[in-house]
C-alpha positions as CSV (number, residue, x, y, z in Angstrom):
1,X,-7.1,3.3,-9.7
2,X,-7.3,2.0,-13.3
3,X,-9.8,1.5,-16.0
4,X,-11.9,3.5,-18.4
5,X,-14.5,4.2,-15.7
6,X,-11.9,5.9,-13.5
7,X,-13.4,8.7,-11.5
8,X,-12.1,11.5,-9.3
9,X,-11.9,11.3,-5.5
10,X,-12.8,14.6,-3.7
11,X,-11.4,15.5,-0.3
12,X,-12.2,18.7,1.6
13,X,-9.1,20.2,3.3
14,X,-10.3,21.6,6.6
15,X,-9.1,23.3,9.8
16,X,-10.8,23.1,13.2
17,X,-10.1,26.8,13.8
18,X,-11.2,30.3,12.9
19,X,-9.8,30.0,9.3
20,X,-9.3,27.4,6.6
21,X,-5.8,26.6,5.2
22,X,-6.0,30.3,4.2
23,X,-5.3,32.4,7.3
24,X,-7.3,35.3,5.8
25,X,-10.4,33.1,5.4
26,X,-12.1,34.3,8.7
27,X,-11.9,37.9,7.3
28,X,-14.1,37.0,4.4
29,X,-17.5,38.9,4.6
30,X,-19.4,35.7,4.0
31,X,-17.5,33.6,6.5
32,X,-19.6,32.8,9.6
33,X,-17.8,33.0,13.0
34,X,-19.3,30.0,14.7
35,X,-16.2,27.9,14.6
36,X,-16.4,27.1,18.3
37,X,-19.8,25.5,18.0
38,X,-20.8,21.9,16.9
39,X,-23.4,23.4,14.5
40,X,-20.7,25.0,12.4
41,X,-19.0,21.7,11.7
42,X,-22.2,19.7,11.3
43,X,-23.5,22.1,8.7
44,X,-20.2,21.8,6.9
45,X,-20.5,18.0,7.0
46,X,-24.0,18.1,5.5
47,X,-22.8,20.3,2.7
48,X,-19.9,18.0,1.8
49,X,-22.0,14.9,1.9
50,X,-24.7,16.5,-0.3
51,X,-21.8,17.5,-2.7
52,X,-20.7,13.8,-2.8
53,X,-17.2,14.5,-1.3
54,X,-15.5,11.3,-0.4
55,X,-13.7,12.7,2.7
56,X,-13.6,15.6,5.1
57,X,-10.0,15.8,6.3
58,X,-8.7,18.1,9.0
59,X,-5.1,19.3,9.1
60,X,-3.7,20.2,12.5
61,X,-0.8,21.6,14.5
62,X,-0.1,21.0,18.2
63,X,0.9,24.6,18.9
64,X,0.0,28.2,18.2
65,X,2.2,29.9,15.5
66,X,4.9,32.0,17.1
67,X,6.5,35.2,15.7
68,X,9.1,37.4,17.1
69,X,9.2,37.4,20.9
70,X,5.9,35.5,21.3
71,X,2.5,35.0,19.8
72,X,1.1,38.5,19.8
73,X,1.1,39.0,16.0
74,X,-0.6,35.7,15.2
75,X,-3.2,36.3,17.9
76,X,-3.9,39.8,16.8
77,X,-4.3,38.8,13.1
78,X,-6.1,35.5,13.9
79,X,-3.5,33.3,12.1
80,X,-4.5,29.8,13.1
81,X,-4.3,30.5,16.8
82,X,-7.2,28.2,17.7
83,X,-6.9,24.5,17.3
84,X,-9.7,22.2,18.5
85,X,-9.0,18.6,19.2
86,X,-10.2,16.7,16.1
87,X,-11.6,13.5,17.6
88,X,-14.5,15.4,19.2
89,X,-15.1,17.5,16.1
90,X,-15.3,14.5,13.9
91,X,-17.8,12.8,16.2
92,X,-20.1,15.8,15.8
93,X,-19.9,15.5,12.1
94,X,-20.3,11.7,12.1
95,X,-23.6,12.2,14.0
96,X,-25.3,14.0,11.0
97,X,-23.8,12.1,8.1
98,X,-23.9,8.5,6.9
99,X,-21.4,8.3,3.9
100,X,-18.9,11.1,4.2
101,X,-15.4,9.9,5.2
102,X,-13.9,11.6,8.3
103,X,-10.2,12.2,8.6
104,X,-8.0,13.7,11.3
105,X,-4.3,14.5,11.7
106,X,-2.5,13.1,14.7
107,X,1.2,13.2,15.2
108,X,3.5,10.2,15.6
109,X,6.1,12.4,17.4
110,X,3.9,13.7,20.3
111,X,1.4,10.9,20.9
112,X,1.7,7.2,21.8
113,X,0.6,4.4,19.5
114,X,-1.9,2.8,21.8
115,X,-3.8,6.0,22.3
116,X,-3.9,6.7,18.5
117,X,-4.9,3.1,17.7
118,X,-7.8,3.2,20.2
119,X,-9.0,6.7,19.2
120,X,-9.2,5.9,15.5
121,X,-10.6,2.4,16.0
122,X,-13.3,3.8,18.1
123,X,-14.1,6.6,15.6
124,X,-14.2,4.0,12.9
125,X,-16.8,2.0,14.8
126,X,-18.9,5.0,15.8
127,X,-18.9,6.2,12.2
128,X,-19.6,2.7,10.9
129,X,-16.4,2.4,8.9
130,X,-15.7,6.0,7.7
131,X,-12.5,7.0,9.6
132,X,-9.1,8.0,8.2
133,X,-5.9,8.9,10.0
134,X,-3.5,11.5,8.5
135,X,-0.1,10.5,9.7
136,X,2.3,13.5,10.4
137,X,5.6,13.9,12.3
138,X,4.9,17.5,13.3
139,X,7.0,20.5,12.2
140,X,8.5,22.8,14.8
141,X,9.9,23.7,18.3
142,X,6.6,25.3,19.5
143,X,5.0,21.9,19.3
144,X,8.0,20.3,21.1
145,X,7.7,22.9,23.9
146,X,4.0,22.1,24.5
147,X,5.0,18.5,25.2
148,X,7.9,19.3,27.5
149,X,10.8,19.0,25.0
150,X,13.5,21.5,24.2
151,X,13.6,20.9,20.4
152,X,11.8,19.2,17.7
153,X,13.3,15.8,16.6
154,X,15.5,15.8,13.4
155,X,13.6,14.8,10.2
156,X,15.0,11.3,9.6
157,X,14.6,10.4,13.3
158,X,11.0,11.5,13.3
159,X,10.3,9.2,10.3
160,X,12.2,6.3,11.9
161,X,9.9,6.7,15.0
162,X,6.9,7.1,12.7
163,X,7.6,3.8,10.9
164,X,7.6,2.0,14.3
165,X,4.6,4.0,15.4
166,X,2.5,3.0,12.5
167,X,3.7,-0.6,12.7
168,X,2.4,-0.6,16.3
169,X,-0.9,1.0,15.5
170,X,-1.7,-1.3,12.5
171,X,-0.5,-4.2,14.6
172,X,-3.1,-3.4,17.3
173,X,-5.8,-3.1,14.7
174,X,-5.0,-6.7,13.7
175,X,-5.1,-8.3,17.1
176,X,-8.8,-9.0,16.9
177,X,-10.0,-11.5,14.3
178,X,-13.1,-10.4,12.3
179,X,-15.1,-13.2,13.8
180,X,-13.7,-13.0,17.4
181,X,-17.1,-11.9,18.9
182,X,-19.5,-14.7,19.6
183,X,-22.1,-12.9,21.8
184,X,-23.7,-16.1,23.0
185,X,-25.6,-15.1,26.2
186,X,-27.0,-18.6,26.9
187,X,-23.7,-20.3,27.0
188,X,-21.7,-17.3,28.4
189,X,-19.4,-17.1,25.4
190,X,-18.7,-13.4,24.7
191,X,-15.7,-13.9,22.4
192,X,-13.2,-16.5,21.3
193,X,-9.9,-16.0,23.3
194,X,-8.0,-17.8,20.5
195,X,-9.0,-14.9,18.2
196,X,-7.8,-12.1,20.4
197,X,-4.1,-11.7,21.0
198,X,-1.6,-9.4,22.5
199,X,0.7,-7.4,20.2
200,X,3.9,-7.5,22.2
201,X,5.6,-4.9,20.0
202,X,9.1,-3.7,21.0
203,X,11.2,-1.4,18.8
204,X,13.8,1.4,19.3
205,X,11.2,4.1,19.7
206,X,7.9,2.4,20.5
207,X,6.8,-0.4,22.8
208,X,3.2,-1.6,23.3
209,X,2.0,-4.9,24.8
210,X,-1.8,-5.2,24.4
211,X,-4.2,-6.9,24.1
212,X,-6.0,-4.1,22.2
213,X,-9.5,-3.3,23.5
214,X,-11.4,-2.3,20.3
215,X,-12.6,-4.9,17.8
216,X,-12.2,-4.4,14.0
217,X,-14.6,-2.2,12.2
218,X,-16.8,-2.6,9.1
219,X,-13.9,-1.4,6.9
220,X,-11.2,-3.4,8.7
221,X,-9.3,-0.4,9.9
222,X,-9.1,3.4,9.2
223,X,-7.7,4.5,5.9
224,X,-4.1,5.8,6.1
225,X,-3.3,9.3,4.7
226,X,0.1,10.9,4.3
227,X,1.6,14.0,2.7
228,X,5.3,13.3,2.6
229,X,7.1,14.6,-0.5
230,X,10.6,14.9,0.9
231,X,13.0,12.1,0.2
232,X,12.4,10.4,3.6
233,X,8.8,11.4,3.6
234,X,8.2,9.9,0.2
235,X,9.7,6.6,1.3
236,X,7.4,6.6,4.3
237,X,4.4,7.4,2.1
238,X,5.3,4.6,-0.3
239,X,5.2,2.2,2.6
240,X,2.1,3.3,4.3
241,X,-0.1,5.8,2.5
242,X,-3.4,4.6,1.0
243,X,-4.2,8.2,0.1
244,X,-1.3,10.6,-0.5
245,X,-1.7,14.4,-0.6
246,X,0.5,16.3,-3.0
247,X,1.0,20.0,-3.6
248,X,2.5,20.3,-7.1
249,X,2.2,23.6,-9.0
250,X,2.0,22.3,-12.6
251,X,0.5,19.4,-14.4
252,X,3.9,18.2,-15.7
253,X,5.3,18.2,-12.1
254,X,2.2,16.4,-11.0
255,X,2.7,13.7,-13.6
256,X,6.3,13.1,-12.6
257,X,5.5,12.9,-8.8
258,X,2.4,10.7,-9.5
259,X,4.5,8.2,-11.6
260,X,7.3,8.2,-9.0
261,X,5.0,7.6,-6.1
262,X,3.2,4.7,-7.8
263,X,6.5,3.1,-8.7
264,X,7.8,3.5,-5.1
265,X,4.6,1.8,-3.9
266,X,5.2,-1.1,-6.2
267,X,8.9,-1.3,-5.1
268,X,7.6,-1.4,-1.5
269,X,5.6,-4.5,-2.3
270,X,2.2,-2.9,-2.4
271,X,-0.4,-2.6,-5.2
272,X,-0.2,1.0,-6.7
273,X,-3.8,0.6,-7.9
274,X,-4.8,0.5,-4.2
275,X,-3.4,3.9,-3.6
276,X,-4.8,7.4,-4.4
277,X,-2.9,10.5,-5.1
278,X,-4.9,13.7,-4.4
279,X,-3.7,17.1,-5.6
280,X,-4.2,20.2,-3.3
281,X,-5.9,23.1,-5.0
282,X,-8.2,26.1,-4.5
283,X,-11.4,26.5,-6.5
284,X,-13.0,29.8,-7.1
285,X,-16.1,29.4,-9.2
286,X,-18.9,31.7,-10.3
287,X,-21.8,31.4,-12.7
288,X,-19.6,33.3,-15.2
289,X,-15.9,34.1,-15.6
290,X,-16.5,37.7,-14.6
291,X,-18.2,36.6,-11.3
292,X,-15.4,34.2,-10.5
293,X,-12.7,36.8,-11.1
294,X,-14.6,39.3,-8.9
295,X,-14.7,36.7,-6.1
296,X,-10.9,36.1,-6.6
297,X,-10.1,39.8,-6.3
298,X,-12.0,40.0,-3.0
299,X,-10.2,36.9,-1.6
300,X,-6.8,38.3,-2.7
301,X,-7.5,41.6,-1.1
302,X,-8.0,40.0,2.3
303,X,-4.5,38.7,2.6
304,X,-2.0,40.5,4.8
305,X,1.9,40.3,4.6
306,X,1.9,39.1,8.2
307,X,0.0,36.0,7.2
308,X,2.8,34.8,4.9
309,X,5.6,35.7,7.4
310,X,3.9,33.9,10.3
311,X,2.9,30.8,8.2
312,X,6.3,30.4,6.7
313,X,8.1,30.9,10.1
314,X,5.8,28.2,11.5
315,X,6.5,25.8,8.7
316,X,10.3,26.1,8.4
317,X,10.8,26.4,12.2
318,X,12.8,29.6,11.9
319,X,11.7,33.0,13.2
320,X,11.7,35.4,10.3
321,X,10.5,38.5,12.3
322,X,14.0,40.1,12.3
323,X,15.1,39.0,8.8
324,X,15.7,41.7,6.3
325,X,13.3,41.2,3.5
326,X,15.8,42.1,0.8
327,X,19.1,40.7,2.2
328,X,20.4,37.3,1.0
329,X,19.3,34.5,3.3
330,X,21.9,32.5,5.1
331,X,22.8,28.9,4.1
332,X,21.1,27.6,7.3
333,X,17.9,29.4,6.5
334,X,18.0,28.1,2.9
335,X,18.5,24.6,4.1
336,X,15.1,24.8,5.8
337,X,13.5,26.3,2.7
338,X,15.1,23.6,0.5
339,X,13.5,21.0,2.8
340,X,10.2,22.5,1.8
341,X,9.6,21.8,-1.9
342,X,13.2,22.8,-2.9
343,X,12.2,26.4,-3.5
344,X,15.6,27.7,-2.6
345,X,17.2,25.8,-5.5
346,X,14.9,27.4,-8.1
347,X,15.4,30.8,-6.5
348,X,19.2,30.5,-6.4
349,X,19.3,29.6,-10.1
350,X,18.4,33.1,-11.1
351,X,21.9,34.5,-10.5
352,X,23.8,32.1,-8.3
353,X,23.4,34.2,-5.1
354,X,21.3,33.2,-2.2
355,X,17.8,34.6,-2.7
356,X,16.2,37.2,-0.3
357,X,13.3,36.5,2.0
358,X,11.1,38.6,-0.3
359,X,12.0,36.4,-3.2
360,X,11.2,33.2,-1.2
361,X,7.9,34.6,0.0
362,X,6.9,35.3,-3.6
363,X,7.8,31.8,-4.7
364,X,6.3,29.9,-1.7
365,X,2.8,31.5,-1.7
366,X,2.5,30.4,1.9
367,X,-0.5,31.9,3.5
368,X,-2.0,32.9,0.2
369,X,-4.0,31.1,-2.5
370,X,-0.8,31.0,-4.6
371,X,0.4,28.1,-2.3
372,X,-1.7,25.7,-4.4
373,X,-2.9,25.7,-8.0
374,X,-6.0,27.9,-8.3
375,X,-8.8,26.7,-10.6
376,X,-10.8,29.8,-11.2
377,X,-13.7,30.6,-13.6
378,X,-17.1,29.4,-14.8
379,X,-18.2,25.8,-13.8
380,X,-17.1,24.5,-17.2
381,X,-13.8,26.2,-17.0
382,X,-13.0,24.9,-13.6
383,X,-14.1,21.4,-14.6
384,X,-11.8,21.7,-17.7
385,X,-8.8,22.5,-15.4
386,X,-9.5,19.7,-13.0
387,X,-10.0,17.2,-15.9
388,X,-6.7,18.2,-17.4
389,X,-4.9,17.2,-14.2
390,X,-6.9,14.0,-13.7
391,X,-7.0,12.7,-17.2
392,X,-3.3,13.5,-17.6
393,X,-2.5,11.2,-14.7
394,X,-1.1,14.0,-12.5
395,X,-3.5,12.8,-9.8
396,X,-6.4,10.5,-8.9
397,X,-8.4,13.3,-7.3
398,X,-8.3,16.6,-5.5
399,X,-7.9,18.0,-2.0
400,X,-10.0,21.2,-2.1
401,X,-8.7,23.9,0.2
402,X,-11.4,26.5,0.9
403,X,-11.0,30.3,0.6
404,X,-13.7,30.5,3.2
405,X,-16.2,28.1,4.7
406,X,-18.7,26.9,4.0
407,X,-19.1,29.2,1.0
408,X,-16.3,27.6,-1.1
409,X,-17.8,24.1,-0.7
410,X,-21.3,25.3,-1.3
411,X,-20.2,27.0,-4.6
412,X,-18.3,23.9,-5.7
413,X,-21.1,21.5,-4.9
414,X,-23.7,23.7,-6.6
415,X,-21.8,24.7,-9.7
416,X,-18.9,22.3,-10.4
417,X,-20.1,18.9,-9.1
418,X,-23.0,18.6,-11.6
419,X,-20.6,19.3,-14.5
420,X,-18.1,16.7,-13.3
421,X,-20.9,14.2,-12.9
422,X,-22.3,14.9,-16.4
423,X,-18.8,14.2,-17.8
424,X,-18.6,10.9,-16.0
425,X,-15.7,12.2,-13.9
426,X,-17.4,12.0,-10.5
427,X,-19.7,9.5,-8.9
428,X,-23.4,10.2,-8.9
429,X,-23.7,8.6,-5.5
430,X,-21.7,6.8,-2.8
431,X,-20.8,3.2,-3.6
432,X,-21.4,2.0,0.0
433,X,-21.4,2.8,3.7
434,X,-17.7,2.7,4.3
435,X,-14.9,5.0,3.3
436,X,-12.9,2.2,1.7
437,X,-15.8,1.2,-0.5
438,X,-16.3,4.8,-1.7
439,X,-12.6,5.2,-2.4
440,X,-12.4,1.9,-4.2
441,X,-9.9,0.5,-1.6
442,X,-10.0,-3.1,-0.5
443,X,-10.7,-4.1,3.0
444,X,-7.3,-4.8,4.6
445,X,-6.4,-8.3,5.6
446,X,-5.7,-8.9,9.3
447,X,-1.9,-9.1,9.8
448,X,-1.1,-12.5,11.2
449,X,1.9,-13.1,13.5
């Protein structure tokens, strides 16, 4: 994304559950509890489209968080224990919108390529070219158990499988030529068989024959999203991601990651200007600074210690329920922490000893608004903070996590969006009907074999 007319891309970071990314969100007094109804998600979609968001994206897990001997604590506290299948949710949202992009997370570890290829190709057609797939490899043993496996695959192997998985999916999306359909009733010519081929993919982890049963959509194929920031994850993102999510805590760190990602994309033989880096953040905005700070105080008061313990246990795949909060963590535990944003290294640098769990919790911010940068204040103050990241080339846009829904997005659309538009930092209206047009991404060429 280059040029003097460069504008922000806005992504809403959603969960199809009782909360947002913030487990305490359902406790907010203004949060409706209709998360098991289509109307809840449709109203959210309308708000996001009216606010000119480019994409509504749903994170996901394939298991309920565990803690201690089971799941009692997460269930009791409502910590992401509900997970609806995202394909159905997105179709409900597609039915009441015409421009909003619709993204969903599906795992390459616990699904098969043909299923994912068909699901997203169908969603892309039914939304008239507005679908996006967030590619993940999943995170823990609870997910493995739900799919009949004893343990979650090791990181590098998960990404090796993921590379083959995406090759297979994108391969299927290329098996129909754009002009394969003829639809000539008089001469009984439905499609040209020379323009529909089988894939015949065979790798170490994935095999799929074809032919694929879904023609190409208006945007060619769904936009590919990814959030890998580990060494192996970064290489995977450089190869595949058209929109990459990042979770940097400072502008300077964001600049470094942004530059490194764009260079890695170039080295992978792709055009860096055809990729988007979106920074995760929370926005708490009020008509005045005082109103915003009052809102923030309420949000922070809703967090419970169990939120962070459960969320961190889920993420690092280690049960922390019996860990002494103030004792030094073991090297094995720290290895898992280090895999997640290298927090252990920064903590250990204090005095050379392994940090305690309490120290790691304070650094991670997991389960609280401290997990991402928080842009808090009046509309102009929030816009100033976002502009600093964007203009400083720390990102091409933002993934807005909500402190509660739909209130966070209503506030942002009403108060911040007009300021960004007035500054020329955000589009006034959508560029076209497809997600790729609105993100400024080219329609992908069909891969020939």
